[in-house]
C-alpha positions as CSV (number, residue, x, y, z in Angstrom):
1,M,59.1,-47.5,31.6
2,T,55.6,-45.3,31.1
3,D,55.5,-43.1,33.4
4,L,51.5,-43.6,35.1
5,M,52.3,-41.3,37.8
6,G,52.7,-38.2,35.8
7,K,49.2,-38.7,34.1
8,K,47.1,-38.7,37.2
9,W,45.5,-35.6,36.7
10,W,44.2,-37.3,33.5
11,F,43.1,-40.1,35.6
12,F,41.2,-38.8,38.5
13,G,40.2,-36.2,35.6
14,I,38.1,-39.5,33.9
15,S,36.8,-40.5,37.2
16,L,35.7,-37.3,37.5
17,L,33.9,-37.2,33.9
18,V,32.1,-40.6,35.0
19,I,31.0,-40.4,39.0
20,L,29.7,-36.5,37.6
21,P,26.6,-37.5,36.2
22,G,25.6,-40.2,39.3
23,L,26.0,-37.2,41.4
24,I,24.0,-34.8,39.7
25,S,20.9,-38.1,39.1
26,L,21.8,-38.4,43.1
27,V,21.3,-35.6,43.7
28,F,18.1,-34.8,42.0
29,H,16.9,-38.4,41.9
30,G,18.2,-39.9,43.7
31,L,17.9,-44.2,44.4
32,N,14.8,-45.9,42.9
33,L,14.4,-47.7,46.2
34,G,12.4,-50.8,45.9
35,I,10.0,-52.9,48.8
36,D,13.1,-54.4,50.5
37,F,13.4,-50.6,51.4
38,I,10.2,-48.6,51.6
39,G,7.8,-51.2,51.7
40,G,6.0,-53.6,49.3
41,T,4.1,-56.7,47.9
42,L,5.4,-59.1,46.0
43,L,3.7,-61.5,43.6
44,E,4.5,-63.7,41.3
45,Y,2.2,-65.4,39.6
46,K,2.7,-68.1,36.9
47,F,0.3,-67.9,33.9
48,E,-0.8,-69.9,30.5
49,K,1.6,-68.2,27.8
50,N,4.2,-65.7,27.9
51,L,3.1,-61.9,28.3
52,D,4.0,-58.5,27.5
53,R,5.4,-57.1,31.1
54,N,3.7,-53.7,29.6
55,T,0.0,-55.2,29.2
56,I,0.0,-56.8,32.5
57,K,0.9,-53.5,34.0
58,Q,-0.8,-50.9,32.1
59,T,-4.1,-53.6,33.0
60,L,-3.4,-53.6,36.7
61,I,-2.8,-49.8,36.4
62,S,-5.6,-49.1,35.1
63,H,-7.5,-50.8,37.9
64,G,-6.0,-48.5,40.3
65,V,-2.7,-50.7,41.4
66,D,0.6,-49.4,41.7
67,V,2.8,-51.1,39.9
68,S,6.3,-50.5,41.5
69,S,7.6,-53.6,38.7
70,I,7.0,-56.9,37.1
71,T,10.0,-58.9,35.8
72,D,10.4,-62.1,34.4
73,S,11.0,-65.5,36.6
74,G,10.7,-67.7,33.7
75,P,9.0,-68.6,30.9
76,T,5.4,-67.5,31.7
77,T,6.2,-66.6,35.6
78,Y,5.9,-62.7,36.6
79,I,7.0,-61.4,39.7
80,I,5.0,-58.2,40.2
81,K,5.6,-55.2,43.0
82,T,3.7,-53.2,44.6
83,K,3.4,-50.9,46.9
84,P,1.9,-52.7,50.1
85,L,-1.9,-54.4,49.4
86,P,-4.5,-55.7,52.5
87,A,-5.3,-59.7,51.8
88,P,-8.7,-58.8,49.6
89,R,-6.8,-56.7,47.6
90,I,-4.6,-59.6,46.5
91,S,-7.5,-61.9,45.7
92,Q,-8.7,-59.3,43.4
93,V,-5.6,-58.6,41.8
94,K,-5.1,-62.3,40.9
95,D,-9.1,-62.5,40.1
96,L,-8.5,-59.7,37.8
97,L,-5.5,-61.4,35.6
98,G,-7.4,-64.6,35.1
99,Q,-10.3,-62.8,33.8
100,Q,-7.7,-61.0,31.6
101,F,-5.8,-62.9,30.2
102,G,-6.6,-67.2,31.2
103,K,-5.5,-69.2,33.4
104,V,-3.2,-67.5,36.7
105,E,-1.5,-69.8,39.2
106,E,0.2,-68.0,41.8
107,I,3.4,-69.0,43.1
108,R,4.3,-66.6,46.1
109,V,2.8,-63.7,47.5
110,E,4.9,-61.5,50.5
111,S,4.4,-58.6,52.1
112,V,7.7,-56.2,53.2
113,G,6.6,-53.6,55.9
114,P,8.5,-49.9,56.3
115,V,10.5,-51.2,59.4
116,I,11.3,-53.7,57.5
117,G,12.6,-51.7,54.9
118,S,14.0,-49.3,57.6
119,E,16.6,-51.5,58.7
120,T,17.6,-52.8,56.0
121,T,18.9,-49.5,54.6
122,K,20.6,-48.5,58.5
123,N,22.4,-52.0,58.3
124,A,23.5,-51.2,54.4
125,F,24.6,-47.5,55.7
126,I,26.7,-49.4,58.8
127,A,28.2,-51.8,57.3
128,L,29.8,-49.9,54.8
129,I,31.4,-47.5,57.5
130,L,32.7,-50.3,59.5
131,A,34.1,-51.8,56.6
132,S,35.5,-48.6,55.5
133,L,37.2,-48.5,59.2
134,M,38.2,-52.6,59.4
135,I,39.8,-51.6,56.3
136,V,42.0,-48.2,57.4
137,V,43.0,-50.2,60.9
138,Y,43.7,-53.5,59.1
139,L,46.1,-51.7,56.3
140,A,47.8,-49.4,58.9
141,L,49.3,-52.3,61.1
142,A,50.0,-54.8,58.3
143,F,51.5,-51.6,56.4
144,R,53.3,-50.6,59.4
145,K,56.7,-51.5,58.9
146,V,56.8,-49.2,55.3
147,P,60.1,-47.2,55.1
148,R,59.7,-43.6,57.3
149,P,58.5,-40.9,56.0
150,A,55.7,-43.2,54.1
151,S,53.0,-44.1,56.2
152,S,50.9,-46.9,57.1
153,W,47.6,-44.8,57.7
154,R,48.1,-42.9,53.8
155,F,48.0,-46.3,52.7
156,G,44.7,-47.6,54.2
157,V,42.7,-43.9,54.0
158,T,43.8,-44.1,50.4
159,A,42.5,-47.6,49.8
160,V,39.0,-46.6,51.0
161,I,39.1,-43.2,49.3
162,A,39.1,-45.9,46.2
163,L,36.3,-48.0,47.5
164,L,34.1,-45.2,47.9
165,H,35.2,-43.9,44.6
166,D,33.7,-47.5,43.3
167,V,30.8,-46.5,46.1
168,L,29.9,-43.2,43.9
169,V,29.8,-45.1,40.1
170,L,27.9,-48.0,41.5
171,A,25.1,-45.7,42.8
172,G,25.1,-42.4,40.6
173,I,24.9,-45.4,37.9
174,F,22.2,-47.1,39.0
175,S,20.7,-43.5,40.3
176,I,20.2,-43.1,36.0
177,L,18.7,-46.5,35.3
178,G,16.6,-45.7,37.9
179,Y,15.0,-42.5,36.9
180,F,15.2,-43.6,33.0
181,W,14.2,-47.3,33.4
182,G,12.8,-48.2,36.1
183,V,15.6,-50.4,38.0
184,E,14.8,-50.3,41.6
185,I,17.0,-50.6,44.4
186,D,17.1,-54.1,46.3
187,V,18.7,-56.6,48.7
188,L,21.0,-58.2,46.2
189,F,22.1,-54.6,45.3
190,V,23.5,-54.0,48.6
191,T,24.8,-57.4,48.3
192,A,26.8,-56.3,45.2
193,M,27.5,-53.4,46.5
194,L,29.2,-55.6,49.7
195,T,30.4,-58.0,47.2
196,V,32.4,-55.0,45.1
197,I,33.8,-52.9,47.9
198,G,35.7,-56.4,48.5
199,F,37.1,-57.0,45.6
200,S,37.9,-53.7,45.3
201,V,40.2,-53.5,48.4
202,H,41.8,-56.7,47.5
203,D,43.2,-55.2,44.4
204,T,44.1,-52.2,46.0
205,I,45.8,-54.4,48.6
206,V,48.0,-55.8,45.3
207,V,49.5,-52.6,44.3
208,F,49.7,-51.8,47.7
209,D,51.7,-54.3,49.2
210,R,54.3,-54.1,45.5
211,I,54.6,-50.9,46.8
212,R,55.5,-51.9,50.4
213,E,57.5,-54.4,49.1
214,N,59.7,-52.1,46.6
215,L,60.5,-49.5,49.4
216,P,63.0,-50.4,51.0
217,K,65.0,-51.9,47.8
218,H,64.9,-48.0,45.8
219,L,65.3,-46.1,48.7
220,S,66.8,-43.4,46.7
221,R,64.0,-43.1,44.3
222,K,61.2,-41.1,44.9
223,F,58.1,-42.2,45.3
224,S,56.9,-41.5,42.3
225,E,59.2,-44.1,40.8
226,V,58.7,-46.8,43.3
227,A,55.1,-46.5,43.0
228,N,55.1,-46.2,38.6
229,I,57.9,-49.7,39.3
230,S,55.1,-51.3,41.2
231,V,52.3,-50.9,39.5
232,T,53.4,-51.1,35.8
233,Q,54.2,-55.2,37.5
234,T,51.2,-55.9,39.3
235,L,48.8,-54.5,36.5
236,A,49.1,-57.8,34.5
237,R,48.4,-59.6,37.6
238,S,44.6,-57.6,38.4
239,L,43.6,-57.4,34.6
240,N,43.6,-60.9,33.7
241,T,42.1,-61.5,37.7
242,S,39.4,-59.0,36.5
243,L,38.7,-60.5,33.1
244,T,38.6,-63.9,34.7
245,V,35.5,-62.0,36.8
246,V,33.8,-60.1,34.1
247,F,34.0,-62.8,31.4
248,V,31.6,-65.0,34.0
249,L,29.2,-62.4,35.3
250,L,28.9,-61.7,31.3
251,A,28.1,-65.4,30.3
252,L,25.2,-65.2,33.8
253,L,24.0,-61.7,32.7
254,L,23.0,-63.6,29.1
255,F,21.8,-66.3,30.3
256,G,21.8,-66.1,33.9
257,G,17.5,-65.1,33.8
258,E,15.1,-61.5,35.0
259,T,15.7,-62.2,38.5
260,I,19.6,-61.6,38.7
261,R,19.9,-59.6,36.1
262,W,20.7,-56.5,37.8
263,F,22.5,-57.9,40.5
264,V,25.2,-58.9,37.2
265,V,25.1,-56.2,35.9
266,A,26.2,-53.7,39.6
267,L,28.7,-56.4,39.6
268,L,29.5,-56.1,36.7
269,V,29.6,-51.9,36.7
270,G,31.7,-52.3,40.0
271,I,34.4,-54.4,39.5
272,I,35.1,-52.6,36.1
273,S,35.2,-49.4,38.2
274,G,37.5,-51.1,40.7
275,T,39.6,-52.3,38.5
276,Y,39.8,-48.9,37.6
277,S,40.3,-47.7,40.8
278,S,42.7,-49.8,42.3
279,I,45.1,-49.8,40.0
280,F,45.6,-46.1,39.0
281,N,43.2,-43.7,41.3
282,A,44.4,-45.3,44.6
283,T,47.7,-45.7,43.8
284,A,48.1,-41.7,42.1
285,L,46.0,-40.5,45.8
286,L,48.6,-42.1,47.8
287,D,52.0,-40.6,45.7
288,L,50.2,-37.5,45.6
289,W,49.8,-37.2,49.2
290,E,53.2,-38.1,49.5
291,E,54.1,-35.9,46.9
292,R,52.5,-32.8,48.4
293,L,54.7,-34.3,52.3
294,G,58.3,-33.6,50.3
295,H,58.4,-37.3,50.0
């Protein structure tokens, strides 16, 4: 049997290499927040023919419109996100586009105020904190019968640390995407983040539950040996479960359209990171903690 726990520092090193560029980007550039967070105006128009998004953007910018992003929502339909625009200015934008590109049909116009954006940000952080606390408490109660000196609280805390690993990976990658490619953070990103948290914890619990089952059967063995046995037993199941999700997400990425592209990318990054951290980081961190306590 492969001594996976003996390679724990390799697992931690790989995670550090993935997280570090994103952390640097977060510190210096932050996240490219969309109008859901900072407020703005969303305009969706249908044109007579397909147009180049950069052409539309440059036309609007040259006429003083502060454009955040332009995405496709259909064959000849585009979603334009801008800084807040008053109603007369919105009419001028439509007229300008009509003059430049022919007939323009208005699909929708939405405005998001900074108060709503502030509430969205606050609720996202509250949701993350509450989810983390509930996970620790749940695992501490569910694993309360693990043999001593193992502690159910350590299972809960390490699961949350692995969860935060996935949050940092996802946030860091989207910080880089936002800086270099203008990818914005919106409510769908928050949805993806919370989904990833749930998936990551599910995978971690699968491994931890097998450790809980194996500890009473191998009381004479070291914790690292029991962890190795448990990871080996659950590895195929965890990988197969994740791969099925990844295949579905890849199909959505290829055929789902522009409006959900970055939502799907966020899920893909999070699912892959969550699978890795659940199988390796969470168990390796738990083993390290038990090792330090002389189990």
